[in-house]
Backbone bond lengths (Angstrom), bond angles and torsions (degrees), N, CA, C in turn:
res aa  C-N    CA-C-N  psi(-1)  N-CA   C-N-CA  omega(-1)  CA-C   N-CA-C  phi
1 M - - - 1.444 - - 1.559 109.59 -
2 S 1.352 111.98 130.08 1.500 117.78 176.58 1.593 111.34 -67.56
3 Y 1.317 114.42 149.53 1.480 114.79 174.80 1.523 112.82 -66.04
4 L 1.347 112.64 -17.32 1.523 115.35 179.24 1.568 108.81 -69.42
5 D 1.415 116.12 -21.84 1.377 115.25 -178.03 1.608 111.02 -66.23
6 Q 1.279 112.72 -24.00 1.548 113.80 179.84 1.493 110.18 -63.21
7 F 1.240 121.41 -20.02 1.562 123.87 177.47 1.442 114.45 -83.22
8 S 1.337 119.41 -10.12 1.583 121.34 179.91 1.521 105.77 -68.30
9 L 1.382 111.71 138.30 1.452 121.71 170.13 1.489 111.90 -112.05
10 E 1.407 115.73 21.31 1.464 122.37 177.62 1.548 111.07 -48.00
11 G 1.352 117.50 123.85 1.535 123.93 171.54 1.375 112.08 81.42
12 K 1.411 122.47 3.93 1.433 126.59 177.61 1.605 104.45 -87.39
13 V 1.378 111.62 153.37 1.364 123.08 167.72 1.543 118.59 -108.72
14 A 1.295 115.18 126.14 1.538 117.75 -173.26 1.574 108.85 -122.54
15 L 1.297 109.96 133.40 1.427 121.23 170.83 1.458 113.27 -103.44
16 V 1.310 125.68 117.76 1.416 127.91 -174.58 1.603 102.35 -115.74
17 T 1.341 118.24 110.28 1.394 115.61 173.41 1.504 112.64 -75.43
18 G 1.341 114.73 145.59 1.527 114.35 179.90 1.469 111.12 65.04
19 G 1.302 115.93 33.15 1.507 121.69 -173.26 1.476 110.99 -85.04
20 S 1.213 123.02 6.98 1.386 122.70 -178.66 1.592 122.53 -75.64
21 Y 1.367 113.50 -24.63 1.452 119.85 176.64 1.441 111.17 -158.09
22 G 1.392 115.64 170.32 1.425 117.97 170.78 1.474 110.13 70.41
23 I 1.402 110.52 -148.66 1.407 118.93 177.91 1.429 117.78 -54.04
24 G 1.310 123.50 -42.35 1.419 130.37 170.61 1.496 117.28 -52.21
25 F 1.388 114.94 -42.79 1.520 119.67 178.71 1.492 109.24 -68.98
26 A 1.421 117.22 -43.63 1.361 118.54 -174.98 1.565 111.02 -68.13
27 I 1.404 116.75 -31.13 1.484 114.88 179.81 1.379 108.49 -74.25
28 A 1.432 122.17 -44.01 1.377 124.49 -178.59 1.508 115.68 -59.01
29 S 1.415 113.29 -38.37 1.465 117.11 178.49 1.577 110.70 -68.59
30 A 1.344 114.37 -36.96 1.472 119.24 -177.61 1.741 102.81 -64.15
31 L 1.315 112.21 -47.20 1.489 108.20 -175.98 1.539 113.15 -68.56
32 A 1.276 118.96 -25.47 1.386 125.56 177.73 1.628 106.83 -64.68
33 R 1.437 111.31 -48.79 1.382 114.05 -176.07 1.556 112.67 -68.39
34 A 1.356 116.20 -15.37 1.462 119.75 173.51 1.425 112.73 -82.08
35 G 1.288 117.96 -12.53 1.539 123.11 179.02 1.415 117.08 124.21
36 A 1.322 120.58 -5.20 1.502 122.10 -177.02 1.478 117.58 -74.95
37 K 1.290 122.78 151.10 1.378 127.36 166.19 1.602 109.65 -81.26
38 I 1.310 115.57 131.29 1.375 115.04 -167.46 1.573 111.67 -111.83
39 A 1.333 115.48 130.26 1.492 119.38 166.47 1.535 104.64 -121.05
40 F 1.387 111.39 150.94 1.377 117.26 178.06 1.644 108.16 -146.99
41 N 1.357 112.91 163.91 1.497 113.04 176.81 1.400 103.64 -131.11
42 C 1.486 112.04 158.71 1.430 123.05 172.02 1.491 103.74 -149.91
43 R 1.292 123.35 177.04 1.533 126.90 -166.17 1.448 108.00 -107.20
44 S 1.253 130.98 -3.60 1.394 123.95 -177.62 1.608 111.19 -150.42
45 E 1.263 114.98 156.29 1.605 122.40 177.80 1.517 107.51 -55.58
46 E 1.391 117.42 -41.78 1.481 122.75 -172.26 1.483 108.36 -61.75
47 H 1.338 113.80 -53.59 1.533 120.37 179.44 1.499 112.71 -56.75
48 L 1.336 113.19 -39.86 1.488 121.14 -172.44 1.615 102.54 -70.85
49 A 1.295 123.92 -45.49 1.394 121.30 178.24 1.416 114.31 -63.56
50 Q 1.319 120.71 -41.15 1.452 124.09 -178.97 1.672 109.41 -66.84
51 A 1.367 109.69 -41.76 1.564 115.39 175.22 1.415 111.80 -57.42
52 M 1.378 122.27 -42.59 1.414 122.89 -172.59 1.466 107.08 -71.71
53 K 1.354 118.83 -36.78 1.502 116.72 174.37 1.417 113.40 -55.97
54 E 1.410 118.18 -49.27 1.472 125.66 177.84 1.536 114.79 -54.30
55 Y 1.350 113.25 -46.55 1.498 115.59 175.92 1.518 110.31 -64.64
56 K 1.221 119.27 -40.85 1.516 121.40 176.91 1.524 111.35 -55.79
57 K 1.445 111.63 -52.35 1.434 117.59 178.27 1.589 112.43 -55.84
58 A 1.274 115.10 -37.02 1.594 118.45 -178.93 1.558 106.95 -84.76
59 E 1.290 116.11 4.04 1.503 117.84 -179.47 1.539 114.39 54.95
60 I 1.321 108.98 43.86 1.485 121.88 179.31 1.526 108.28 -110.79
61 I 1.279 119.42 128.29 1.496 123.36 175.94 1.700 100.42 -91.68
62 A 1.381 103.94 122.90 1.488 113.57 174.67 1.516 112.20 -145.26
63 Q 1.259 115.76 149.80 1.427 119.25 178.15 1.608 107.63 -108.52
64 G 1.388 118.08 122.29 1.370 120.69 -179.90 1.447 118.77 -105.37
65 Y 1.235 122.82 145.72 1.524 128.93 -176.05 1.476 112.76 -137.90
66 I 1.294 116.78 139.09 1.389 122.15 174.58 1.512 107.57 -85.85
67 C 1.230 118.32 128.13 1.555 124.68 -173.31 1.523 105.43 -166.07
68 D 1.384 107.96 134.36 1.588 114.27 162.27 1.434 113.82 -96.39
69 V 1.372 115.62 109.39 1.352 121.07 -166.78 1.584 113.27 -78.66
70 T 1.384 114.55 8.27 1.378 116.15 173.54 1.646 110.69 -101.13
71 E 1.291 115.23 7.62 1.400 124.33 177.23 1.543 110.58 -112.87
72 E 1.321 120.34 108.29 1.428 124.72 -174.09 1.506 111.04 -58.11
73 A 1.257 120.63 -42.93 1.409 119.87 -179.71 1.481 112.70 -57.30
74 A 1.327 115.76 -48.78 1.434 122.84 -179.77 1.407 113.56 -60.42
75 V 1.388 118.35 -35.47 1.464 123.93 -177.32 1.597 105.83 -74.64
76 L 1.220 120.04 -39.82 1.535 118.78 177.05 1.470 111.51 -60.46
77 A 1.393 112.52 -41.48 1.571 115.93 177.67 1.389 108.90 -63.54
78 L 1.467 122.64 -41.21 1.354 122.18 -179.27 1.514 113.28 -63.32
79 V 1.233 118.27 -47.86 1.420 123.72 176.65 1.634 110.95 -54.94
80 A 1.244 115.63 -47.58 1.460 120.95 176.70 1.532 111.74 -56.23
81 E 1.283 118.03 -48.73 1.362 121.68 177.17 1.522 114.82 -61.57
82 I 1.303 114.08 -38.95 1.482 116.67 176.44 1.517 112.30 -59.87
83 E 1.338 111.18 -47.29 1.538 118.86 -176.68 1.550 108.44 -64.89
84 K 1.259 115.93 -30.51 1.536 114.42 178.70 1.495 110.49 -78.20
85 T 1.317 124.97 -30.23 1.452 128.96 -175.42 1.611 110.62 -95.25
86 L 1.242 118.24 -36.91 1.428 120.52 -167.72 1.469 111.76 -118.60
87 G 1.364 117.55 -31.85 1.412 124.43 -169.92 1.526 112.71 116.99
88 T 1.348 114.95 173.37 1.456 115.81 -179.95 1.464 111.02 -71.83
89 I 1.452 112.97 149.80 1.535 119.09 -171.23 1.439 113.33 -75.41
90 D 1.236 119.57 127.21 1.537 123.00 174.92 1.423 112.63 -96.33
91 I 1.364 115.41 -32.67 1.464 119.97 -177.22 1.529 110.72 -127.62
92 L 1.278 116.32 128.98 1.457 119.08 170.91 1.550 113.90 -120.70
93 V 1.255 115.43 129.97 1.369 125.77 177.94 1.580 110.91 -109.34
94 N 1.231 118.58 103.56 1.534 123.29 177.55 1.456 108.27 -82.20
95 N 1.294 118.51 88.78 1.319 122.04 -173.83 1.581 115.38 -111.41
96 A 1.361 117.04 -24.52 1.451 123.16 -174.23 1.544 106.81 -55.78
97 G 1.363 119.12 134.14 1.417 118.05 175.18 1.472 109.48 -172.82
98 I 1.386 116.18 164.38 1.439 121.13 -178.22 1.547 104.44 -139.54
99 I 1.341 116.35 161.25 1.514 123.16 170.48 1.495 108.77 -131.66
100 K 1.281 118.10 133.07 1.430 124.88 164.91 1.465 115.37 -106.29
101 R 1.325 119.15 114.96 1.458 118.25 -178.91 1.643 111.24 -90.83
102 I 1.255 113.22 89.55 1.497 118.94 -176.69 1.514 110.74 -134.72
103 P 1.256 117.11 133.51 1.417 117.88 -179.34 1.605 110.61 -63.75
104 M 1.368 118.71 134.33 1.456 120.61 -163.56 1.488 115.70 -52.35
105 C 1.409 117.53 -38.01 1.393 120.49 -179.90 1.597 114.00 -71.37
106 D 1.384 113.80 -16.43 1.472 116.53 177.72 1.566 109.23 -92.02
107 M 1.264 120.59 -14.21 1.409 127.53 -165.56 1.527 106.25 -81.60
108 A 1.385 111.87 124.81 1.606 118.06 173.28 1.493 107.47 -71.35
109 V 1.312 113.48 150.41 1.508 121.93 -178.81 1.615 107.72 -59.99
110 E 1.396 113.71 -34.03 1.440 117.19 -174.59 1.456 110.86 -72.19
111 E 1.389 117.63 -28.76 1.429 124.97 176.44 1.571 110.26 -70.80
112 F 1.322 113.95 -44.09 1.548 115.72 173.51 1.460 114.43 -59.76
113 R 1.402 111.58 -43.68 1.496 115.80 178.82 1.515 113.97 -59.52
114 Q 1.294 115.24 -43.66 1.450 123.27 174.95 1.534 115.33 -48.70
115 V 1.342 113.51 -52.68 1.397 117.18 177.53 1.496 117.92 -62.65
116 V 1.393 109.64 -40.46 1.497 113.32 -177.86 1.707 106.21 -71.62
117 D 1.304 117.61 -32.82 1.332 117.08 -177.72 1.550 109.88 -65.88
118 I 1.333 121.61 -42.03 1.520 121.00 -173.59 1.487 103.85 -84.55
119 D 1.432 127.54 -34.39 1.389 121.49 -172.90 1.443 115.46 -91.02
120 L 1.375 121.11 -17.59 1.394 124.54 179.26 1.556 111.97 -123.00
121 V 1.316 116.75 -56.93 1.499 116.68 -178.43 1.478 113.79 -58.66
122 A 1.316 117.80 -39.18 1.459 120.55 178.84 1.482 115.62 -61.61
123 P 1.436 121.35 -42.85 1.329 117.65 171.59 1.487 120.29 -64.33
124 F 1.385 117.52 -28.90 1.346 123.15 170.48 1.561 111.48 -62.93
125 I 1.380 117.23 -45.68 1.540 123.00 -178.47 1.533 110.23 -59.63
126 V 1.395 110.65 -52.27 1.452 112.73 -172.72 1.579 109.42 -67.81
127 S 1.319 114.12 -43.75 1.543 113.72 -178.66 1.526 108.93 -58.48
128 K 1.241 117.21 -43.76 1.573 123.04 -177.09 1.467 102.26 -60.33
129 A 1.282 126.34 -35.87 1.565 126.13 -179.69 1.472 116.45 -69.44
130 V 1.382 114.40 -35.57 1.408 118.16 179.87 1.411 119.11 -91.17
131 I 1.262 119.70 -24.71 1.576 124.88 -168.49 1.607 105.10 -63.80
132 P 1.287 125.34 -44.39 1.371 120.60 -178.18 1.458 116.79 -45.23
133 A 1.458 116.14 -49.21 1.381 124.99 -178.12 1.455 108.58 -68.87
134 M 1.220 122.93 -38.27 1.518 128.26 175.18 1.496 112.14 -58.84
135 I 1.407 114.50 -42.02 1.452 115.79 174.99 1.540 110.51 -66.47
136 Q 1.249 116.71 -43.96 1.472 120.37 176.11 1.464 114.64 -53.34
137 K 1.413 116.39 -45.50 1.384 122.77 -177.59 1.577 112.48 -77.45
138 G 1.267 115.81 -20.22 1.512 120.83 176.11 1.517 113.24 91.18
139 H 1.309 117.16 15.59 1.513 121.56 178.69 1.478 112.39 -170.84
140 G 1.365 112.37 152.03 1.539 111.68 173.26 1.479 103.40 -179.58
141 K 1.321 113.77 155.88 1.411 126.58 -177.69 1.552 112.89 -125.85
142 I 1.205 117.87 127.80 1.483 126.63 177.72 1.455 112.00 -123.05
143 I 1.270 116.15 122.84 1.442 122.70 -178.10 1.566 109.47 -118.19
144 N 1.318 123.27 115.09 1.417 122.85 -176.84 1.546 103.43 -103.73
145 I 1.338 118.95 128.85 1.418 120.32 171.90 1.502 111.56 -82.92
146 C 1.314 110.05 103.20 1.537 118.17 -178.94 1.544 107.65 -88.29
147 S 1.388 117.53 -144.84 1.376 120.88 -176.34 1.511 108.28 -167.26
148 M 1.340 113.19 164.33 1.470 114.57 171.23 1.608 109.96 -67.80
149 M 1.227 119.49 -11.96 1.467 123.03 170.41 1.443 110.48 -81.88
150 S 1.357 120.68 1.93 1.425 119.21 162.01 1.519 115.15 -73.02
151 E 1.323 109.76 -13.43 1.573 117.42 -178.05 1.565 110.04 -120.63
152 L 1.152 115.20 -27.22 1.537 117.72 -172.35 1.575 113.85 -120.57
153 G 1.352 113.40 148.40 1.493 117.88 171.05 1.510 108.04 -94.51
154 R 1.322 118.11 161.27 1.412 121.72 178.89 1.516 109.48 -163.58
155 E 1.309 122.28 145.93 1.418 128.65 -175.61 1.597 107.28 -55.36
156 T 1.343 108.75 140.17 1.541 119.19 174.43 1.473 116.95 68.80
157 V 1.360 124.66 10.05 1.428 122.00 -179.83 1.524 110.23 -133.69
158 S 1.380 110.02 41.66 1.509 114.63 -179.53 1.543 114.35 -55.94
159 A 1.409 117.99 -46.52 1.397 123.39 179.02 1.433 115.69 -61.74
160 Y 1.387 113.24 -40.48 1.520 121.24 -175.51 1.498 106.52 -70.52
161 A 1.390 116.36 -48.04 1.417 118.53 -179.48 1.566 115.57 -63.76
162 A 1.307 118.14 -35.26 1.359 125.04 171.91 1.540 113.13 -66.36
163 A 1.253 119.23 -40.43 1.407 119.94 174.08 1.497 114.70 -66.13
164 K 1.369 115.14 -53.62 1.439 121.02 -179.27 1.547 114.39 -59.96
165 G 1.387 118.48 -36.38 1.462 122.15 172.42 1.506 110.82 -60.28
166 G 1.394 114.72 -40.69 1.503 122.14 -176.01 1.664 103.78 -66.33
167 L 1.382 113.39 -42.96 1.384 114.41 -174.90 1.471 114.81 -64.71
168 K 1.334 120.79 -33.00 1.471 129.38 162.20 1.384 111.02 -45.27
169 M 1.276 120.59 -56.84 1.444 126.72 -172.11 1.583 109.31 -74.46
170 L 1.304 116.93 -34.09 1.505 117.54 168.50 1.439 112.43 -59.28
171 T 1.345 121.86 -41.58 1.377 125.70 177.29 1.568 110.72 -58.39
172 R 1.261 117.53 -47.06 1.413 120.49 -179.10 1.574 108.62 -68.72
173 N 1.277 121.22 -37.24 1.399 123.85 179.07 1.523 110.75 -60.51
174 I 1.375 116.60 -52.87 1.428 122.87 -177.37 1.616 106.79 -55.71
175 C 1.357 114.24 -40.95 1.433 116.62 177.60 1.490 112.15 -60.72
176 S 1.252 117.56 -50.59 1.465 123.70 175.44 1.544 114.87 -54.60
177 E 1.276 115.45 -45.33 1.518 119.21 -171.53 1.560 107.70 -84.00
178 F 1.424 124.58 -31.87 1.380 120.00 -173.96 1.477 112.39 -122.14
179 G 1.239 119.63 9.81 1.558 123.46 178.12 1.525 107.63 -61.47
180 G 1.337 118.41 -31.20 1.475 114.75 -177.30 1.540 111.93 -80.54
181 A 1.315 118.28 -5.07 1.416 122.12 170.51 1.547 113.58 -96.79
182 N 1.257 117.54 15.25 1.469 133.31 176.27 1.619 104.92 58.83
183 I 1.412 112.01 49.92 1.350 126.06 166.57 1.499 107.28 -104.95
184 Q 1.413 115.62 128.00 1.421 119.13 174.07 1.525 110.54 -117.51
185 C 1.418 110.82 124.33 1.490 118.14 -176.62 1.494 105.56 -115.31
186 N 1.154 117.65 118.27 1.684 120.04 176.92 1.558 104.63 -135.54
187 G 1.229 108.63 167.77 1.512 118.65 -179.92 1.493 110.39 -122.96
188 I 1.337 113.34 153.88 1.434 121.69 169.70 1.541 106.04 -117.68
189 G 1.394 113.21 124.11 1.395 118.17 175.53 1.535 115.39 -102.40
190 P 1.231 120.04 96.64 1.534 120.53 -176.77 1.519 114.77 -70.99
191 G 1.331 118.17 138.26 1.412 119.70 171.10 1.476 109.32 -70.38
192 Y 1.354 115.98 -145.44 1.458 118.89 -174.34 1.612 98.30 -91.00
193 I 1.280 115.13 120.19 1.411 124.10 -173.25 1.584 107.51 -112.31
194 A 1.265 116.43 138.82 1.402 126.26 170.30 1.453 116.88 -71.15
195 T 1.360 118.04 97.39 1.402 120.66 -173.20 1.659 102.20 -141.61
196 P 1.415 112.60 168.42 1.426 109.57 177.46 1.529 120.27 -53.63
197 Q 1.321 110.55 -33.55 1.520 117.72 175.32 1.375 112.26 -58.30
198 T 1.211 121.79 -39.76 1.512 124.60 -176.88 1.417 114.47 -91.92
199 A 1.322 121.16 -4.26 1.470 125.19 -179.30 1.593 110.64 -49.65
200 P 1.262 117.95 -52.56 1.528 119.79 178.39 1.481 114.85 -42.39
201 L 1.393 111.48 -38.23 1.486 117.58 -170.29 1.649 108.95 -82.70
202 R 1.389 112.14 -10.57 1.486 117.23 -172.79 1.590 107.71 -108.39
203 E 1.300 114.48 -17.84 1.471 113.85 -177.14 1.485 114.10 -77.83
204 L 1.338 115.77 149.04 1.465 124.09 173.38 1.549 108.20 -54.33
205 Q 1.300 116.20 143.17 1.601 120.91 176.35 1.393 106.78 -81.11
206 S 1.338 118.41 173.94 1.453 127.53 -177.74 1.459 112.92 -58.72
207 D 1.437 119.46 -25.86 1.474 124.79 -177.09 1.504 112.87 -90.45
208 G 1.473 114.19 -4.39 1.462 118.82 179.35 1.528 108.72 98.89
209 S 1.313 122.96 -6.99 1.396 121.24 -176.17 1.495 111.49 -91.32
210 R 1.372 116.99 165.09 1.409 122.22 -179.41 1.518 109.12 -79.25
211 H 1.320 116.19 152.50 1.438 118.11 176.40 1.504 114.06 -68.07
212 P 1.368 121.01 141.30 1.447 118.56 -173.40 1.571 112.52 -54.71
213 F 1.397 111.56 -44.49 1.470 117.56 178.51 1.448 112.40 -56.17
214 D 1.366 123.36 -43.21 1.392 126.55 177.00 1.517 111.33 -55.50
215 K 1.373 116.85 -49.64 1.478 118.94 -179.20 1.471 109.63 -64.98
216 F 1.259 118.86 -37.63 1.475 122.69 173.54 1.414 118.76 -51.76
217 I 1.325 110.35 -57.81 1.482 120.52 179.25 1.571 114.96 -62.08
218 V 1.243 114.87 -43.68 1.446 117.79 176.77 1.615 111.69 -62.08
219 S 1.306 111.32 -43.60 1.520 118.06 -174.17 1.580 106.98 -68.28
220 K 1.494 117.92 -31.04 1.430 113.24 -176.25 1.476 112.52 -97.50
221 T 1.273 119.03 0.20 1.406 118.99 177.52 1.573 112.63 -95.83
222 P 1.306 123.09 115.25 1.389 123.53 -174.44 1.627 114.32 -56.54
223 A 1.316 113.76 -27.54 1.508 119.67 172.82 1.532 110.22 -66.26
224 G 1.388 119.82 -19.81 1.446 122.01 178.20 1.584 113.62 74.41
225 R 1.291 117.47 20.77 1.480 115.59 -176.62 1.646 108.12 -160.01
226 W 1.209 113.66 163.38 1.495 117.01 168.61 1.513 106.22 -72.75
227 G 1.292 115.71 153.71 1.397 124.31 170.09 1.524 115.29 -70.30
228 E 1.311 117.65 158.83 1.415 117.63 176.27 1.601 104.03 -124.19
229 T 1.391 111.52 153.80 1.486 112.20 -173.55 1.504 112.26 -63.46
230 K 1.200 122.70 -19.52 1.541 123.48 171.68 1.465 109.56 -64.91
231 D 1.308 124.83 -22.86 1.428 126.47 175.92 1.545 112.00 -62.49
232 L 1.357 113.88 -26.10 1.512 119.36 -176.40 1.521 113.27 -87.03
233 E 1.355 115.58 -17.24 1.518 120.61 -172.66 1.519 111.66 -60.78
234 G 1.250 115.38 -56.53 1.516 116.67 -178.31 1.531 114.32 -63.02
235 P 1.357 124.87 -39.52 1.385 118.77 170.08 1.497 115.61 -61.91
236 A 1.388 117.35 -35.69 1.491 114.89 -175.86 1.614 108.02 -73.77
237 V 1.268 119.97 -31.15 1.519 119.73 176.19 1.472 109.62 -69.33
238 F 1.374 117.78 -37.61 1.505 121.49 -179.82 1.576 106.05 -62.43
239 L 1.250 119.32 -48.06 1.448 122.87 -171.36 1.481 114.54 -73.51
240 A 1.371 114.13 -24.96 1.428 123.62 173.39 1.414 118.53 -82.09
241 S 1.352 120.60 -15.55 1.403 128.51 -170.08 1.554 110.18 -105.44
242 D 1.380 109.66 170.71 1.445 117.49 -179.19 1.578 116.43 -62.58
243 A 1.358 112.00 -17.55 1.497 124.11 -179.96 1.526 109.32 -59.57
244 S 1.398 114.79 -27.17 1.445 115.74 -176.66 1.542 113.44 -106.77
245 D 1.284 117.47 24.53 1.477 122.13 -175.50 1.511 115.48 -59.75
246 F 1.334 115.00 -20.73 1.442 119.69 177.73 1.524 113.31 -106.17
247 V 1.287 117.15 10.01 1.444 121.64 -176.67 1.621 99.35 -109.56
248 N 1.388 113.02 129.90 1.451 114.39 -177.84 1.528 107.02 -161.50
249 G 1.282 112.83 137.38 1.575 120.04 176.90 1.582 110.04 77.83
250 Q 1.352 121.02 16.41 1.441 122.12 -175.34 1.517 108.90 -106.78
251 I 1.294 118.19 152.95 1.377 131.88 172.45 1.497 109.09 -109.23
252 L 1.417 119.47 111.52 1.395 127.28 172.79 1.490 110.30 -85.85
253 Y 1.272 120.62 109.10 1.359 123.93 173.94 1.477 119.70 -84.43
254 V 1.241 122.08 108.86 1.436 130.87 -176.46 1.452 110.40 -101.21
255 D 1.368 120.55 74.44 1.513 127.23 -162.23 1.519 112.03 -131.76
256 G 1.284 116.88 12.42 1.526 115.88 -179.74 1.532 114.50 65.64
257 G 1.427 115.98 10.09 1.457 120.61 177.79 1.505 112.48 91.48
258 I 1.330 120.75 11.76 1.397 121.27 179.25 1.471 115.78 -66.25
259 L 1.319 119.14 -36.32 1.434 119.96 178.70 1.568 115.11 -65.53
260 A 1.342 116.93 -28.20 1.369 130.79 171.26 1.508 116.23 -65.99
261 Y 1.321 111.25 -25.08 1.499 117.00 -171.17 1.561 115.60 -124.74
262 I 1.176 114.22 -17.23 1.653 116.73 -169.30 1.350 112.64 -59.27
263 G 1.325 119.07 135.26 1.520 127.97 177.16 1.487 108.69 -123.25
264 K 1.291 118.59 -175.45 1.466 120.15 -176.64 1.537 106.83 -72.89
265 Q 1.352 112.86 140.83 1.413 120.89 175.48 1.602 114.29 -60.16
266 P 1.250 122.22 120.01 1.430 118.54 -175.99 1.515 109.75 -65.31
């Protein structure tokens, strides 16, 4: 058997939260191409219909569901439905997330809680829902989509940084608590990735100049560019596969080297 066979996900069932676009869509597509059966969630009929068009265009078979992953009852119903239609979940990717860029003293408590609920509490809820079946099967993979803000603070992202820092520690705790059950929980920490959400930061301004943040990121990233969603596909397949069976509790930063280099913004 070739060592490359360790990367096969043939016959595995994967749930990717927030898998309707961007990073989640790219990761779900990569897992599907490696052989996994894909389930994903989103929060509206409109997003679901658009996502199914994109998966069809990419020739990816995926099953989409509407679910608010911050609601435990809804998540339990989602997991039960996936188990009924696709089988028990072997791979969970906690990708759903939001960011609100608001100065801390201007941020309402409700806004802070919303970010923490989606970026930290939801991964706890979904992980808690799938782990019992993973224990019963004797294996499981959980991938939490962390962030460079799991390591760094930055202006206007207090809620996001708090949540992603917590997600890093949740990753390590799941490893510590369930590693003996052959469950591997690791994180991927994307750098600055070119997605629809970051498009306003990369577009030329009205005077034709580049956005200051765009110039800052490119200058501080040794790779000299923004990341692309495809840069996350290989790491996701690795962490979802048997090739990573002795990797646990780690955060793999896919950031073009920016964490190794970044300094204070001039």
